[in-house]
N, C-alpha and C positions, 0 to 999 in steps of 0.2 A: 516473595522473590520478584513478582511483577512489579510491584510498587518500588522496590530497590532499583529496578532497571529505569523506571520513569522518573525516579528523583536523582539520578546520576546525570550530570550536565555534559561532561565531556564524551564526544562521540566514540572515541576508541575505548575509552572505560565503560561506556554505556553497552557497547556491542560485545566486549569482553564478559561482561557480567551476564548478558543475554546468552551467549554460547555456554556459560558455565551452567547457568540454571536450566537451560534446555537439556544439557546432557544428564543433569541431576534428575529431572523429570522423566526422561525417557530411561534412565536406568532404573527408576523406581517402577515404571511400567513393565520393563523387561523382567524385573524381580517378582512381579505379581503383587506389589504392595505399593500402589500408586499413593504419592503424597497427598494428604488431605487438603482440601480447598480452605484457604484462610478466609479471613473477614477484614483485612486491612483495606481502607478506603483509598483509592487512587487520587491523586491530585487532579484538579480540573484541567491544568496544563502541565505537561512534563517539564522537567528541568531542561535548560538549554545552555550551551557555551555562550560567552560574551560575543563571540563572532561565529557566524556572520551576523550582520546587522539585518534585522527583519523589516521590511518595507511593505506598504501597501502594495497589492499586485500591479496597480496602475503605474507605480514608480520604480518597478524593478526594470533595469535596462534591457532593451531588446537584444536578442542573441543573433549574430550574424554568422552562420555556419561556415561561410566560406574562408574565414581567417583562423588563424591559430587562437587568437583571443576568444573568438566566437565559439570554438570548439572548448575551449576551457570553461566558458560560461555555460555550455550545455552540460559538461561533465559535472560542474558544481550545482547546477539544478537538479541533476539525477541524484547526487549524493545527498542532497537536502531532502528530495522526496523519500530516498530509501531510510534515512535517519528517521523521518516522520513514521515511515511504515514500521519500523522496529517498535516504536512507542505505540502506534496504533494496535498492533497485535498484542502487545502485553497488556494494554488498557482494555481491550475487550474481554480478556481473561479475568482481570481484577474487578472491572466495573459491573459486570452483570451476574455475580454470584447469586443474586436472589431469584435468578431464572434457573430451574432445574433442568441441566442439560447433561448428555451422556459424556463419559470420559472422552470419546472420540472428538468432541467439540474442542477441548483443551489439547489433545494430541495435534489437532490440525493448526491451531493458532500457535502453539509453542514452536511447532515445525516451521510455520510461516516466519515468526519472529526470528528464529535461529537463521534462516535463509536470507531475510532482509539484513540481518547483522553481517553476513558474509557479503552481500551486495554492496553495502556501505563501505566496507574496508576495501573491496576490489576497486571501487571508484576512487577511494582516497589513494590507494597504491598507484592508481594511474595518474591521478593529479600530481602526486608527489614526484613521480617519474619525470614530469614536465616542469619540475621546480615551482610547483603550485601546491595549494592545500585547501582543504575544506575550511570555509571561513574568511577566505580572502576577498569574496564578493558578496554584496547584499543579496538577500534571498527572500522569498515569498512569505509574507506574515500570516497568509491566510490558510496555509496548509492544515492547521488544527481546528479550523471552523467546523468542519464536518463532525468531528468528534465531539466538540462542545454542544453542538445542535442536537446531536442523537445521544446524550449522556444518559438519558432516562428511557431509551426506546431501542432495544436489542434489534428488533425487526429492521427499524430505520438505520441503525449503524451498518448492519449486513447489506441493506439495499444501497447505501450511498458510498461506503468505503470500498469493500471488495468489488461490487457489482457495477459501480459507476467509476470511481476513481482509478482503482486498479485496472479495471477494464480498459480505461483509457490508455494505460501504459501498453496494452497489447496493440493499440491502434498506432501509437507513434513510434515505438521502438524500431519496426523495420526501417523508417525513414532516417533514424539516428545511426543504424547500422550502416546505411548507405554512405552518410557523411563520413564516417570514420573509416570505411573501406577507401573512399577516395583519397583520404589523408594517409593511407597505408599505416594505420596505427593499430597494429596487432594486439597489444596489450588491452586496448579498449574494446576491441572487437571480441576478444576472449571474454572479457567482463560482461559485455552486453549480451553475448550469446548465452551465458548461464542465466543472466537476469530474465531474458526473454523466455527461456524454457521453464523456469520455476515460477514465473508470475502466472502462467496459465493455472496452475494448481492452486494459487491463492484466490483467484476468482472463483475457481470451482468450489473451494471450500465455502466462500460466501454463498454462492448458489445452493449448495447442498443444505446448509443450516437454514437458510432463508425458507427454502421449500420445506423443510423438516418442521419449522415453527408454523408455516402457513397450514400444513397438514394437522398439526396438533390442534390449532385453533378453528380448523374448518374454513379458512380463508382462501380466496381464489388468488394464487400467487401473482399472476400477470396483473390483475386489477389493483392489488395490494402494492406491488412494486411501483406501478405508475403513480399512485396516490402518494406513496412515501417519498419517491423522488421528487415530485412536484413540491412536497411539503418542506423538505430539508435540503435539497440541492438547489442553488440560487442562479441557475442558468439552465439552458436547453443543452442536450447532448449534441456534440459536434462530429458529423462525418468528416472524412470517410471512416468506416468501421471495418475493423479486422474480423469479419464475419467467420472465417475458418477457425481462428484462435478462440473466439468468443463462443462459437458453437462447442469446441473442444472443452470449454469451461461451464458448459451448461446454460449458456445465454442465448436464446433464440432470438431471431430478429424482431419478432412482434413484442419483445420486451422493451428494446431500446429505440427502434425507429419511431414509434409514436411520440417519444419525447424529444425527437430531433426538430431543428427549425427547417429541415428540408423534407421533401416528399420522398417516401422510400421506393425502391425499385418495385415493380409489380409483384415479384415472388414474396416480398416482405408483408404483404397485407395479410 
């Protein structure tokens, strides 16, 4: 089921399958007979639609939020992130079946994939209400790099994808909400409010299972997180950080401030 989602190119078709498979999984859990884990190998990269054109991050045009075109570009970028997130969550399910994990691990990532599918469709609906659509603008080609770099390392995947990349979403979403408040775009505001609320749980799932595996192996979580992010994430972490939401997701300041290019406030030491 996960691989079927990953090998479906069209965004709306991908998310429809994602919703259907999530419903099937949770129905099996509710019935007390969870579906068995399969052994189908996921592709290194998920299938993608012909559009958007994927560019090197340096070549993606800058977004100017003060204009309508700039706001469309922001929405398009968010849609691209959400579509990648759908695939990232199904990929973690299919790629690491060699690691013995509790069923709750699969519950969390199926739920996350289901919610990311909803997020993608909400953003597409908002674009289409403005006579635009996902695919009309070029997008970031580097979104899948973290998945490829951590294809053989579940701890690394948890550190970089939910605990760094998705945590970054918690930092930037309040600023996006202000942009669309100024534009009086209620449909987009409603979508962003849902995304913002649900992304906290996705970061929390990453933190939970990262700490679970560190406990299993006797690793120090903070030192392990720092080592893995330095190994797999090809940049420093950029403040400002949404410390309240990060704390809600189980990420304390001494995890992320030492990986920043700025000095932390005194209380974060």
